[in-house]
Backbone as CSV, one residue per row, in Angstrom:
resi,resn,N_x,N_y,N_z,CA_x,CA_y,CA_z,C_x,C_y,C_z
1,MET,-34.878,-66.953,-35.695,-34.692,-66.709,-34.268,-35.333,-65.384,-33.880
2,ASP,-35.934,-65.339,-32.711,-36.641,-64.160,-32.223,-35.705,-63.348,-31.333
3,ALA,-35.159,-62.251,-31.851,-34.197,-61.448,-31.096,-34.899,-60.626,-30.017
4,ILE,-34.147,-60.260,-28.990,-34.686,-59.439,-27.900,-34.678,-57.978,-28.316
5,GLN,-35.812,-57.316,-28.149,-35.929,-55.891,-28.416,-36.027,-55.143,-27.084
6,ILE,-35.410,-53.972,-27.012,-35.515,-53.149,-25.806,-36.599,-52.111,-26.034
7,ASN,-37.713,-52.267,-25.339,-38.865,-51.389,-25.536,-39.138,-50.497,-24.334
8,THR,-38.184,-50.388,-23.430,-38.391,-49.557,-22.248,-37.076,-48.953,-21.786
9,ASP,-37.145,-47.772,-21.200,-36.005,-47.204,-20.494,-36.415,-46.854,-19.063
10,GLU,-37.526,-47.454,-18.618,-38.020,-47.257,-17.250,-38.380,-48.607,-16.647
11,LEU,-37.424,-49.499,-16.668,-37.649,-50.851,-16.168,-37.755,-50.856,-14.648
12,VAL,-38.680,-51.650,-14.138,-38.832,-51.857,-12.698,-38.404,-53.285,-12.382
13,LEU,-37.393,-53.433,-11.541,-36.964,-54.763,-11.114,-37.858,-55.239,-9.982
14,ARG,-38.415,-56.440,-10.125,-39.274,-57.031,-9.101,-38.474,-58.043,-8.280
15,PRO,-38.787,-58.169,-6.987,-38.104,-59.189,-6.177,-38.210,-60.586,-6.775
16,SER,-39.356,-60.885,-7.379,-39.565,-62.216,-7.957,-38.784,-62.418,-9.245
17,GLY,-38.298,-61.331,-9.838,-37.613,-61.431,-11.122,-36.106,-61.593,-11.028
18,ILE,-35.551,-61.433,-9.822,-34.093,-61.516,-9.685,-33.603,-62.926,-9.995
19,ASN,-34.208,-63.918,-9.348,-33.813,-65.309,-9.614,-34.078,-65.701,-11.060
20,GLY,-35.175,-65.175,-11.642,-35.520,-65.497,-13.020,-34.439,-65.083,-14.000
21,PHE,-33.779,-63.968,-13.726,-32.692,-63.509,-14.589,-31.581,-64.550,-14.640
22,TYR,-31.256,-65.104,-13.491,-30.176,-66.090,-13.427,-30.645,-67.480,-13.850
23,GLY,-31.961,-67.678,-13.932,-32.481,-68.933,-14.459,-32.372,-68.984,-15.967
24,CYS,-32.858,-67.943,-16.634,-32.724,-67.822,-18.093,-32.768,-66.345,-18.452
25,ALA,-31.615,-65.776,-18.737,-31.525,-64.351,-19.031,-32.269,-63.986,-20.315
26,PHE,-32.309,-64.906,-21.286,-33.026,-64.634,-22.535,-34.522,-64.478,-22.264
27,GLN,-35.098,-65.432,-21.538,-36.519,-65.344,-21.206,-36.793,-64.075,-20.405
28,TRP,-35.909,-63.775,-19.473,-36.047,-62.566,-18.661,-36.049,-61.324,-19.551
29,GLY,-35.138,-61.287,-20.514,-35.058,-60.143,-21.406,-36.307,-59.973,-22.256
30,LYS,-36.840,-61.086,-22.771,-38.060,-61.014,-23.581,-39.223,-60.459,-22.750
31,GLN,-39.284,-60.877,-21.494,-40.390,-60.443,-20.648,-40.210,-59.013,-20.158
32,HIS,-39.020,-58.700,-19.651,-38.841,-57.430,-18.946,-38.361,-56.292,-19.843
33,LEU,-37.558,-56.586,-20.834,-37.085,-55.535,-21.736,-38.024,-55.333,-22.914
34,GLU,-38.556,-56.431,-23.403,-39.432,-56.352,-24.573,-40.895,-56.196,-24.179
35,GLY,-41.237,-56.661,-22.974,-42.605,-56.511,-22.487,-43.549,-57.602,-22.929
36,ARG,-43.009,-58.777,-23.276,-43.869,-59.885,-23.715,-44.147,-60.834,-22.563
37,ARG,-45.324,-61.405,-22.580,-45.704,-62.362,-21.550,-45.226,-63.759,-21.924
38,SER,-44.834,-64.508,-20.908,-44.603,-65.923,-21.131,-45.927,-66.639,-20.910
39,ILE,-45.936,-67.938,-21.017,-47.190,-68.683,-20.949,-47.677,-68.779,-19.508
40,PRO,-48.879,-68.285,-19.215,-49.403,-68.440,-17.857,-49.750,-69.897,-17.590
41,SER,-49.385,-70.401,-16.422,-49.671,-71.793,-16.087,-50.858,-71.878,-15.142
42,THR,-51.517,-73.011,-15.155,-52.656,-73.213,-14.266,-52.227,-73.129,-12.813
43,ARG,-51.068,-73.707,-12.493,-50.597,-73.698,-11.105,-50.372,-72.266,-10.621
44,ALA,-49.735,-71.446,-11.452,-49.494,-70.060,-11.069,-50.806,-69.298,-10.938
45,SER,-51.757,-69.595,-11.810,-53.046,-68.909,-11.767,-53.842,-69.291,-10.527
46,ILE,-53.749,-70.548,-10.121,-54.390,-70.979,-8.878,-53.767,-70.226,-7.702
47,GLY,-52.453,-70.065,-7.743,-51.779,-69.309,-6.694,-52.240,-67.866,-6.645
48,THR,-52.384,-67.247,-7.810,-52.875,-65.871,-7.877,-54.263,-65.761,-7.261
49,ALA,-55.103,-66.751,-7.525,-56.465,-66.740,-7.000,-56.487,-66.895,-5.481
50,VAL,-55.654,-67.782,-4.947,-55.587,-67.952,-3.488,-55.063,-66.673,-2.836
51,HIS,-54.123,-66.006,-3.493,-53.651,-64.713,-2.999,-54.807,-63.719,-2.895
52,ALA,-55.651,-63.698,-3.911,-56.788,-62.778,-3.913,-57.740,-63.082,-2.765
53,ALA,-57.944,-64.362,-2.491,-58.801,-64.757,-1.370,-58.206,-64.295,-0.047
54,ALA,-56.902,-64.516,0.122,-56.232,-64.107,1.358,-56.294,-62.594,1.539
55,GLU,-56.076,-61.867,0.450,-56.145,-60.402,0.518,-57.529,-59.944,0.963
56,ALA,-58.561,-60.565,0.402,-59.930,-60.188,0.765,-60.202,-60.456,2.242
57,GLY,-59.760,-61.621,2.732,-59.986,-61.964,4.127,-59.246,-61.056,5.089
58,TRP,-57.978,-60.808,4.814,-57.202,-59.947,5.702,-57.665,-58.496,5.626
59,SER,-58.051,-58.029,4.460,-58.508,-56.641,4.324,-59.734,-56.387,5.191
60,GLU,-60.658,-57.337,5.209,-61.845,-57.215,6.053,-61.451,-57.252,7.528
61,SER,-60.500,-58.096,7.869,-60.049,-58.207,9.258,-59.366,-56.923,9.726
62,ILE,-58.563,-56.318,8.860,-57.910,-55.050,9.193,-58.958,-53.972,9.436
63,LEU,-59.959,-53.940,8.582,-61.011,-52.927,8.682,-61.786,-53.052,9.990
64,LYS,-62.080,-54.291,10.404,-62.891,-54.527,11.609,-62.034,-54.746,12.859
65,ASN,-60.705,-54.825,12.680,-59.780,-55.066,13.785,-60.076,-56.371,14.521
66,GLU,-60.517,-57.356,13.800,-60.695,-58.712,14.317,-60.660,-59.678,13.136
67,LYS,-60.297,-60.912,13.435,-60.175,-61.889,12.356,-61.556,-62.282,11.841
68,ILE,-61.855,-61.809,10.649,-63.128,-62.109,9.995,-62.813,-62.702,8.630
69,MET,-63.044,-63.976,8.485,-62.790,-64.634,7.213,-64.123,-65.023,6.583
70,ASN,-64.641,-64.124,5.769,-65.906,-64.344,5.071,-65.628,-65.259,3.878
71,THR,-65.931,-66.541,4.054,-65.571,-67.534,3.040,-66.170,-67.214,1.679
72,GLY,-67.438,-66.836,1.651,-68.088,-66.530,0.383,-67.414,-65.383,-0.338
73,MET,-67.086,-64.328,0.401,-66.416,-63.175,-0.194,-65.027,-63.559,-0.705
74,MET,-64.341,-64.406,0.053,-63.000,-64.833,-0.350,-63.060,-65.718,-1.588
75,TYR,-64.042,-66.615,-1.641,-64.233,-67.437,-2.845,-64.473,-66.550,-4.067
76,ASP,-65.350,-65.559,-3.903,-65.689,-64.670,-5.023,-64.448,-63.940,-5.536
77,ALA,-63.636,-63.447,-4.604,-62.420,-62.732,-4.999,-61.464,-63.660,-5.745
78,ALA,-61.386,-64.906,-5.287,-60.488,-65.877,-5.915,-60.947,-66.239,-7.322
79,VAL,-62.226,-66.498,-7.474,-62.759,-66.878,-8.787,-62.625,-65.718,-9.770
80,GLU,-62.830,-64.504,-9.292,-62.672,-63.334,-10.154,-61.222,-63.211,-10.626
81,ALA,-60.286,-63.497,-9.732,-58.869,-63.462,-10.109,-58.554,-64.526,-11.155
82,LEU,-59.165,-65.698,-11.022,-58.958,-66.763,-12.009,-59.494,-66.340,-13.376
83,LYS,-60.646,-65.692,-13.393,-61.224,-65.225,-14.658,-60.291,-64.229,-15.355
84,LYS,-59.643,-63.377,-14.574,-58.701,-62.419,-15.162,-57.499,-63.141,-15.769
85,GLU,-57.062,-64.222,-15.111,-55.969,-65.016,-15.668,-56.380,-65.633,-17.004
86,GLU,-57.622,-66.089,-17.095,-58.133,-66.661,-18.348,-58.178,-65.601,-19.442
87,GLU,-58.555,-64.379,-19.065,-58.597,-63.283,-20.032,-57.198,-62.942,-20.552
88,HIS,-56.180,-63.231,-19.727,-54.801,-62.935,-20.115,-54.107,-64.114,-20.781
89,GLY,-54.890,-65.127,-21.143,-54.328,-66.207,-21.948,-54.180,-67.552,-21.283
90,LEU,-54.670,-67.704,-20.060,-54.577,-69.010,-19.405,-55.370,-70.049,-20.189
91,GLU,-54.710,-71.148,-20.520,-55.367,-72.269,-21.185,-55.144,-73.525,-20.360
92,TYR,-56.185,-74.328,-20.220,-56.101,-75.536,-19.405,-55.594,-76.710,-20.239
93,ASP,-54.707,-77.479,-19.653,-54.173,-78.677,-20.301,-55.159,-79.815,-20.040
94,THR,-56.112,-79.965,-20.942,-57.169,-80.961,-20.730,-56.626,-82.385,-20.733
95,GLU,-55.540,-82.617,-21.475,-54.945,-83.957,-21.497,-54.370,-84.332,-20.134
96,ALA,-54.001,-83.317,-19.360,-53.464,-83.558,-18.018,-54.561,-83.489,-16.959
97,GLY,-55.810,-83.377,-17.422,-56.927,-83.347,-16.484,-57.273,-81.973,-15.955
98,GLU,-56.687,-80.929,-16.554,-56.979,-79.577,-16.089,-58.294,-79.074,-16.666
99,SER,-59.005,-78.289,-15.888,-60.241,-77.653,-16.334,-60.537,-76.497,-15.390
100,GLN,-61.441,-75.646,-15.811,-61.820,-74.537,-14.935,-62.444,-75.055,-13.645
101,ASN,-63.300,-76.064,-13.757,-63.948,-76.615,-12.562,-62.923,-77.187,-11.589
102,GLN,-61.924,-77.883,-12.122,-60.888,-78.449,-11.263,-60.075,-77.341,-10.598
103,ALA,-59.782,-76.290,-11.358,-59.024,-75.166,-10.805,-59.802,-74.487,-9.682
104,VAL,-61.095,-74.274,-9.904,-61.931,-73.641,-8.876,-61.986,-74.503,-7.626
105,LYS,-62.085,-75.811,-7.807,-62.114,-76.720,-6.656,-60.824,-76.600,-5.840
106,GLU,-59.683,-76.571,-6.529,-58.405,-76.445,-5.830,-58.289,-75.093,-5.137
107,ILE,-58.781,-74.056,-5.797,-58.726,-72.717,-5.212,-59.531,-72.657,-3.916
108,MET,-60.715,-73.234,-3.929,-61.542,-73.239,-2.723,-60.899,-74.081,-1.627
109,ASP,-60.310,-75.205,-2.019,-59.612,-76.061,-1.060,-58.430,-75.309,-0.451
110,GLY,-57.695,-74.610,-1.293,-56.560,-73.829,-0.809,-56.988,-72.695,0.100
111,THR,-58.088,-72.042,-0.256,-58.622,-70.967,0.582,-59.043,-71.499,1.943
112,ASP,-59.696,-72.650,1.948,-60.124,-73.264,3.212,-58.920,-73.587,4.101
113,SER,-57.851,-74.110,3.499,-56.673,-74.457,4.301,-55.975,-73.202,4.809
114,PHE,-56.004,-72.138,4.021,-55.454,-70.864,4.482,-56.198,-70.398,5.729
115,ILE,-57.521,-70.499,5.686,-58.345,-70.058,6.818,-58.110,-70.928,8.055
116,SER,-58.042,-72.236,7.860,-57.962,-73.147,9.010,-56.545,-73.362,9.532
117,ASP,-55.545,-73.308,8.648,-54.186,-73.681,9.045,-53.239,-72.501,9.240
118,ILE,-53.544,-71.360,8.633,-52.638,-70.212,8.701,-53.208,-69.074,9.537
119,VAL,-54.444,-68.700,9.270,-55.046,-67.542,9.941,-54.996,-67.632,11.468
120,PRO,-55.302,-68.785,12.085,-55.274,-68.840,13.557,-53.902,-68.554,14.163
121,PHE,-52.844,-68.730,13.386,-51.488,-68.589,13.911,-50.778,-67.332,13.404
122,ALA,-51.499,-66.494,12.691,-50.926,-65.261,12.149,-51.696,-64.065,12.707
123,PRO,-51.003,-63.076,13.256,-51.706,-61.887,13.746,-52.317,-61.098,12.597
124,ILE,-53.320,-60.319,12.914,-53.905,-59.442,11.896,-52.812,-58.491,11.406
125,PRO,-52.572,-58.434,10.123,-51.486,-57.581,9.618,-51.847,-56.101,9.662
126,LEU,-50.825,-55.276,9.559,-51.063,-53.845,9.385,-51.503,-53.551,7.958
127,ALA,-50.992,-54.349,7.019,-51.315,-54.121,5.607,-51.074,-55.393,4.810
128,VAL,-51.813,-55.526,3.715,-51.601,-56.613,2.760,-51.513,-56.022,1.356
129,GLU,-50.831,-56.736,0.475,-50.643,-56.283,-0.915,-50.182,-54.827,-0.942
130,GLU,-49.112,-54.582,-0.210,-48.570,-53.234,-0.023,-47.307,-53.070,-0.867
131,ARG,-47.268,-52.012,-1.673,-46.123,-51.813,-2.568,-45.031,-50.987,-1.896
132,PHE,-43.797,-51.448,-2.080,-42.624,-50.726,-1.598,-41.667,-50.522,-2.765
133,THR,-41.091,-49.322,-2.839,-40.251,-48.959,-3.981,-38.995,-48.235,-3.521
134,VAL,-37.891,-48.542,-4.155,-36.650,-47.782,-3.995,-36.205,-47.360,-5.387
135,HIS,-36.086,-46.060,-5.609,-35.662,-45.543,-6.912,-34.136,-45.571,-7.011
136,ILE,-33.643,-45.902,-8.188,-32.196,-45.949,-8.400,-31.841,-45.180,-9.673
137,LYS,-30.563,-44.852,-9.799,-30.084,-44.154,-10.987,-29.442,-45.164,-11.928
138,HIS,-30.115,-45.421,-13.036,-29.606,-46.363,-14.035,-30.240,-46.021,-15.370
139,ALA,-29.522,-46.245,-16.440,-30.016,-45.876,-17.770,-31.271,-46.641,-18.176
140,LEU,-31.437,-47.869,-17.680,-32.605,-48.679,-18.035,-33.565,-48.894,-16.872
141,VAL,-33.023,-49.010,-15.679,-33.828,-49.383,-14.511,-34.125,-48.146,-13.671
142,LYS,-35.412,-47.866,-13.477,-35.768,-46.683,-12.691,-35.981,-47.005,-11.219
143,SER,-36.318,-48.268,-10.901,-36.588,-48.584,-9.502,-36.573,-50.089,-9.268
144,ILE,-36.479,-50.439,-8.000,-36.707,-51.803,-7.539,-37.972,-51.736,-6.705
145,SER,-38.950,-52.544,-7.042,-40.267,-52.386,-6.430,-40.983,-53.721,-6.356
146,GLY,-41.722,-53.926,-5.276,-42.472,-55.165,-5.133,-43.687,-54.977,-4.248
147,THR,-44.676,-55.825,-4.453,-45.895,-55.797,-3.650,-45.822,-56.907,-2.616
148,LEU,-45.855,-56.510,-1.358,-45.695,-57.437,-0.241,-47.047,-58.012,0.168
149,ASP,-47.085,-59.325,0.366,-48.351,-59.988,0.694,-48.876,-59.607,2.069
150,TYR,-47.966,-59.450,3.050,-48.417,-59.380,4.447,-47.344,-58.692,5.286
151,ARG,-47.765,-57.687,6.121,-46.804,-57.001,6.996,-47.432,-56.687,8.342
152,THR,-46.712,-57.042,9.418,-47.102,-56.641,10.767,-46.138,-55.546,11.227
153,HIS,-46.147,-55.210,12.522,-45.283,-54.137,13.017,-43.812,-54.517,13.002
154,ASP,-43.510,-55.837,12.961,-42.095,-56.228,12.966,-41.789,-57.445,12.094
155,SER,-42.721,-57.826,11.224,-42.488,-59.007,10.385,-43.131,-58.845,9.018
156,ILE,-42.621,-59.618,8.064,-43.236,-59.675,6.741,-43.375,-61.139,6.347
157,SER,-44.328,-61.403,5.469,-44.554,-62.783,5.043,-45.000,-62.813,3.596
158,ASP,-44.623,-63.886,2.927,-44.981,-64.091,1.527,-45.837,-65.349,1.439
159,LEU,-46.951,-65.269,0.750,-47.834,-66.424,0.581,-47.408,-67.209,-0.652
160,LYS,-47.106,-68.487,-0.466,-46.689,-69.360,-1.553,-47.683,-70.508,-1.694
161,THR,-47.958,-70.898,-2.936,-48.792,-72.070,-3.200,-48.017,-73.018,-4.103
162,SER,-48.099,-74.302,-3.809,-47.366,-75.284,-4.607,-47.868,-76.680,-4.285
163,LYS,-47.383,-77.650,-5.050,-47.725,-79.046,-4.786,-46.788,-79.667,-3.753
164,ARG,-45.681,-78.990,-3.494,-44.715,-79.490,-2.520,-44.449,-78.423,-1.468
165,LYS,-44.077,-78.881,-0.287,-43.736,-77.956,0.790,-42.574,-77.072,0.350
166,PRO,-42.719,-75.753,0.447,-41.638,-74.869,0.014,-40.365,-75.072,0.833
167,VAL,-39.246,-74.882,0.179,-37.948,-74.898,0.856,-37.540,-73.438,1.049
168,PRO,-37.562,-72.928,2.276,-37.277,-71.509,2.490,-35.983,-71.027,1.845
169,ALA,-34.958,-71.881,1.827,-33.676,-71.475,1.244,-33.802,-71.106,-0.233
170,SER,-34.807,-71.653,-0.915,-35.007,-71.357,-2.336,-35.565,-69.955,-2.557
171,HIS,-36.019,-69.317,-1.488,-36.657,-68.008,-1.614,-35.861,-66.904,-0.924
172,VAL,-34.607,-67.203,-0.584,-33.793,-66.241,0.157,-33.638,-64.928,-0.601
173,VAL,-33.342,-64.987,-1.893,-33.101,-63.764,-2.663,-34.353,-62.898,-2.703
174,GLN,-35.470,-63.487,-3.084,-36.717,-62.730,-3.177,-37.086,-62.106,-1.834
175,GLN,-37.043,-62.905,-0.770,-37.461,-62.404,0.533,-36.468,-61.397,1.106
176,SER,-35.199,-61.533,0.767,-34.201,-60.555,1.206,-34.444,-59.203,0.540
177,ILE,-34.807,-59.225,-0.738,-35.114,-57.975,-1.436,-36.351,-57.322,-0.832
178,TYR,-37.373,-58.117,-0.526,-38.557,-57.561,0.137,-38.172,-56.908,1.465
179,LYS,-37.370,-57.601,2.250,-36.956,-57.061,3.551,-36.207,-55.750,3.373
180,TRP,-35.304,-55.715,2.391,-34.544,-54.495,2.120,-35.468,-53.353,1.698
181,LEU,-36.438,-53.640,0.848,-37.381,-52.612,0.403,-38.176,-52.043,1.572
182,VAL,-38.678,-52.927,2.428,-39.500,-52.485,3.561,-38.666,-51.646,4.528
183,LYS,-37.456,-52.111,4.841,-36.595,-51.371,5.759,-36.161,-50.037,5.152
184,SER,-35.940,-50.020,3.847,-35.542,-48.780,3.173,-36.655,-47.745,3.192
185,ASN,-37.886,-48.215,3.386,-39.027,-47.303,3.475,-39.418,-47.009,4.920
186,GLY,-38.511,-47.308,5.859,-38.689,-46.863,7.234,-39.424,-47.786,8.173
187,HIS,-39.614,-49.053,7.796,-40.338,-49.988,8.657,-39.383,-51.030,9.234
188,GLU,-39.721,-51.502,10.425,-38.895,-52.505,11.089,-39.252,-53.904,10.592
189,VAL,-38.253,-54.719,10.379,-38.473,-56.120,10.005,-37.535,-56.989,10.837
190,LYS,-38.094,-57.683,11.805,-37.302,-58.605,12.622,-37.404,-60.041,12.115
191,PHE,-38.550,-60.352,11.499,-38.798,-61.734,11.108,-39.347,-61.814,9.691
192,ASN,-38.901,-62.818,8.958,-39.475,-63.184,7.659,-40.092,-64.568,7.776
193,THR,-41.269,-64.749,7.209,-41.869,-66.082,7.155,-42.479,-66.317,5.780
194,ILE,-42.734,-67.578,5.499,-43.498,-67.963,4.316,-44.799,-68.589,4.788
195,GLN,-45.907,-68.061,4.321,-47.211,-68.680,4.554,-47.478,-69.572,3.349
196,ALA,-47.480,-70.864,3.573,-47.541,-71.813,2.458,-48.858,-72.570,2.431
197,VAL,-49.426,-72.683,1.240,-50.571,-73.558,1.000,-50.088,-74.641,0.043
198,VAL,-50.057,-75.868,0.533,-49.521,-76.990,-0.238,-50.670,-77.887,-0.684
199,PHE,-50.769,-78.104,-1.986,-51.843,-78.925,-2.549,-51.386,-80.381,-2.623
200,LYS,-51.806,-81.169,-1.647,-51.469,-82.586,-1.608,-52.618,-83.410,-2.176
201,LYS,-52.343,-84.678,-2.448,-53.389,-85.548,-2.988,-54.567,-85.673,-2.030
202,ALA,-54.269,-85.641,-0.741,-55.323,-85.775,0.265,-56.040,-84.461,0.538
203,GLY,-55.584,-83.383,-0.099,-56.182,-82.074,0.124,-55.122,-81.043,0.458
204,ALA,-55.512,-79.795,0.469,-54.568,-78.710,0.729,-54.234,-78.623,2.212
205,GLU,-53.014,-78.187,2.480,-52.555,-78.007,3.859,-51.796,-76.694,3.951
206,GLY,-52.096,-75.907,4.968,-51.414,-74.640,5.168,-50.391,-74.724,6.276
207,MET,-49.382,-73.867,6.197,-48.331,-73.858,7.217,-47.600,-72.524,7.169
208,ILE,-46.945,-72.180,8.270,-46.112,-70.981,8.340,-44.679,-71.420,8.598
209,LEU,-43.772,-71.034,7.704,-42.380,-71.469,7.777,-41.469,-70.275,8.047
210,PRO,-40.630,-70.348,9.080,-39.656,-69.277,9.311,-38.536,-69.356,8.289
211,MET,-37.877,-68.249,8.044,-36.761,-68.279,7.105,-35.747,-67.196,7.440
212,GLU,-34.505,-67.457,7.054,-33.428,-66.492,7.205,-33.263,-65.725,5.890
213,THR,-32.748,-64.512,5.998,-32.516,-63.704,4.802,-31.037,-63.341,4.701
214,ASN,-30.654,-62.860,3.525,-29.268,-62.466,3.281,-29.285,-61.279,2.323
215,ILE,-29.460,-60.099,2.882,-29.592,-58.902,2.055,-28.326,-58.617,1.238
216,PRO,-27.119,-58.720,1.795,-25.921,-58.458,0.975,-25.832,-59.359,-0.259
217,TYR,-26.163,-60.633,-0.093,-26.128,-61.567,-1.225,-27.158,-61.165,-2.282
218,ALA,-28.369,-60.844,-1.833,-29.426,-60.458,-2.773,-29.062,-59.174,-3.510
219,LYS,-28.440,-58.241,-2.820,-28.031,-56.988,-3.458,-26.909,-57.231,-4.469
220,ASP,-26.015,-58.174,-4.159,-24.956,-58.517,-5.121,-25.558,-59.057,-6.420
221,LEU,-26.566,-59.930,-6.303,-27.214,-60.475,-7.500,-27.932,-59.372,-8.278
222,THR,-28.556,-58.458,-7.556,-29.245,-57.345,-8.210,-28.245,-56.458,-8.947
223,ASN,-27.126,-56.173,-8.316,-26.089,-55.372,-8.974,-25.522,-56.097,-10.192
224,GLY,-25.495,-57.430,-10.135,-25.058,-58.205,-11.294,-25.971,-57.999,-12.489
225,ILE,-27.270,-57.886,-12.236,-28.224,-57.605,-13.314,-27.965,-56.218,-13.888
226,LEU,-27.775,-55.235,-13.016,-27.534,-53.866,-13.477,-26.250,-53.790,-14.303
227,ASP,-25.211,-54.487,-13.858,-23.947,-54.489,-14.615,-24.127,-55.143,-15.987
228,THR,-24.916,-56.212,-16.033,-25.165,-56.888,-17.310,-25.947,-55.984,-18.254
229,LEU,-26.919,-55.261,-17.723,-27.694,-54.340,-18.553,-26.828,-53.189,-19.056
230,ASP,-25.833,-52.795,-18.273,-24.880,-51.785,-18.754,-24.149,-52.290,-19.998
231,LEU,-23.774,-53.570,-19.991,-23.119,-54.161,-21.162,-24.059,-54.178,-22.364
232,VAL,-25.316,-54.493,-22.113,-26.305,-54.501,-23.194,-26.381,-53.129,-23.849
233,LEU,-26.404,-52.079,-23.039,-26.540,-50.721,-23.562,-25.308,-50.272,-24.347
234,LYS,-24.148,-50.826,-24.019,-22.926,-50.455,-24.744,-22.899,-51.044,-26.153
235,ASP,-23.774,-52.027,-26.405,-23.923,-52.611,-27.742,-22.594,-53.140,-28.288
236,ILE,-21.843,-53.804,-27.424,-20.537,-54.321,-27.841,-20.629,-55.742,-28.393
237,ALA,-21.808,-56.343,-28.246,-22.024,-57.706,-28.744,-23.517,-57.905,-28.931
238,PRO,-23.927,-58.870,-29.755,-25.360,-59.144,-29.908,-26.000,-59.403,-28.542
239,ILE,-27.167,-58.857,-28.348,-27.818,-58.940,-27.043,-28.031,-60.383,-26.595
240,GLU,-28.244,-61.295,-27.564,-28.490,-62.697,-27.216,-27.233,-63.389,-26.679
241,THR,-26.056,-62.801,-26.923,-24.824,-63.371,-26.369,-24.550,-62.838,-24.966
242,ILE,-25.258,-61.795,-24.595,-25.145,-61.252,-23.232,-26.280,-61.788,-22.360
243,LEU,-27.493,-61.684,-22.881,-28.654,-62.275,-22.196,-28.887,-63.647,-22.825
244,ARG,-28.108,-64.599,-22.378,-28.080,-65.909,-23.031,-29.183,-66.839,-22.525
245,PRO,-29.725,-67.656,-23.413,-30.724,-68.644,-22.990,-30.069,-69.777,-22.212
246,ASN,-30.861,-70.433,-21.399,-30.362,-71.550,-20.595,-31.244,-72.770,-20.830
247,PRO,-30.834,-73.670,-21.724,-31.663,-74.846,-22.019,-31.790,-75.808,-20.843
248,SER,-30.991,-75.603,-19.790,-31.091,-76.451,-18.595,-32.053,-75.878,-17.560
249,TYR,-32.614,-74.714,-17.849,-33.548,-74.065,-16.923,-34.786,-74.933,-16.741
250,MET,-35.288,-74.993,-15.519,-36.412,-75.876,-15.207,-37.675,-75.530,-15.995
251,PHE,-37.781,-74.286,-16.469,-38.959,-73.881,-17.231,-38.672,-73.762,-18.726
252,CYS,-37.611,-74.422,-19.186,-37.277,-74.402,-20.612,-38.040,-75.514,-21.323
253,SER,-39.254,-75.199,-21.740,-40.078,-76.143,-22.501,-41.208,-75.364,-23.151
254,ALA,-41.815,-75.963,-24.151,-42.926,-75.306,-24.840,-44.107,-75.084,-23.907
255,LYS,-44.196,-75.880,-22.858,-45.310,-75.759,-21.911,-45.201,-74.492,-21.068
256,PHE,-43.974,-74.091,-20.740,-43.787,-72.994,-19.798,-43.230,-71.718,-20.414
257,CYS,-42.724,-71.788,-21.648,-42.057,-70.617,-22.217,-42.573,-70.312,-23.616
258,ASN,-43.055,-69.097,-23.800,-43.557,-68.647,-25.095,-42.451,-68.539,-26.134
259,PHE,-41.214,-68.510,-25.694,-40.097,-68.267,-26.596,-39.334,-69.545,-26.921
260,TYR,-39.852,-70.666,-26.448,-39.228,-71.956,-26.741,-39.310,-72.226,-28.249
261,GLY,-38.182,-72.635,-28.834,-38.124,-72.868,-30.275,-37.773,-71.630,-31.065
262,LYS,-37.637,-70.477,-30.362,-37.325,-69.222,-31.041,-36.029,-68.597,-30.533
263,CYS,-35.499,-69.128,-29.427,-34.262,-68.586,-28.870,-33.066,-69.359,-29.437
264,PRO,-31.844,-68.839,-29.293,-30.674,-69.520,-29.871,-30.477,-70.946,-29.380
265,ALA,-30.917,-71.245,-28.171,-30.685,-72.582,-27.612,-31.707,-73.609,-28.074
266,THR,-32.873,-73.150,-28.530,-33.943,-74.102,-28.866,-34.498,-73.913,-30.264
267,VAL,-33.892,-73.060,-31.078,-34.462,-72.711,-32.375,-34.619,-73.912,-33.295
268,ASN,-33.802,-74.926,-33.148,-33.892,-76.103,-34.016,-34.619,-77.273,-33.370
269,LYS,-35.222,-77.040,-32.219,-35.918,-78.133,-31.531,-37.379,-78.181,-31.938
């Protein structure tokens, strides 16, 4: 069995990592405390590439103070992001029909839908890919910090890519933490939205979805992580009994987790 090692005393909690802790604390511990990567997926890498395209388009628009979506420049930024994912271990599942060419095609399709379906209905942001941080006092965690996809004078938005239309309620914790971070740094947030690019069989489709947030609930979950890490530091029980694996987690498989077959729940599988 592969035990969790603590290799940091300056952990940064990310908005995207809060739900992951409650999905599988063992996987979370291997990634965040030990510093090991889980298996990068093609779907996530395509999403990263579309994010890069959106960042390039909005950055140019901010600079010129008008909506300028240079498709070629956005494609280049997206493909470069995909190459970096490959350098970090992305492997294509050829049996499932995955390939670099197929990924690039989807990325371009997603970029096109972002330009045609989202950009016309979204104001030019004040900033994109903007980091917000709140420092805290904790023996392991030095801050809560996240990079926000999109911010206007009174709203924030997160760009999501998937094969299915996102359900805003599934992102309440992450988006609530983002809202709290932005407000804690002195900015107004009246509205949260999700800018979604959905890859359908007939092609990609973009949309903007409104969503409600719940900062007290998200903060309670975050404090739950801090309390659990306090128990870990007291060394009153094996770390794997505190940061327990969850074999029912949706990403508990050899395809999605580098630690599958090595944790207490899957070691004999």
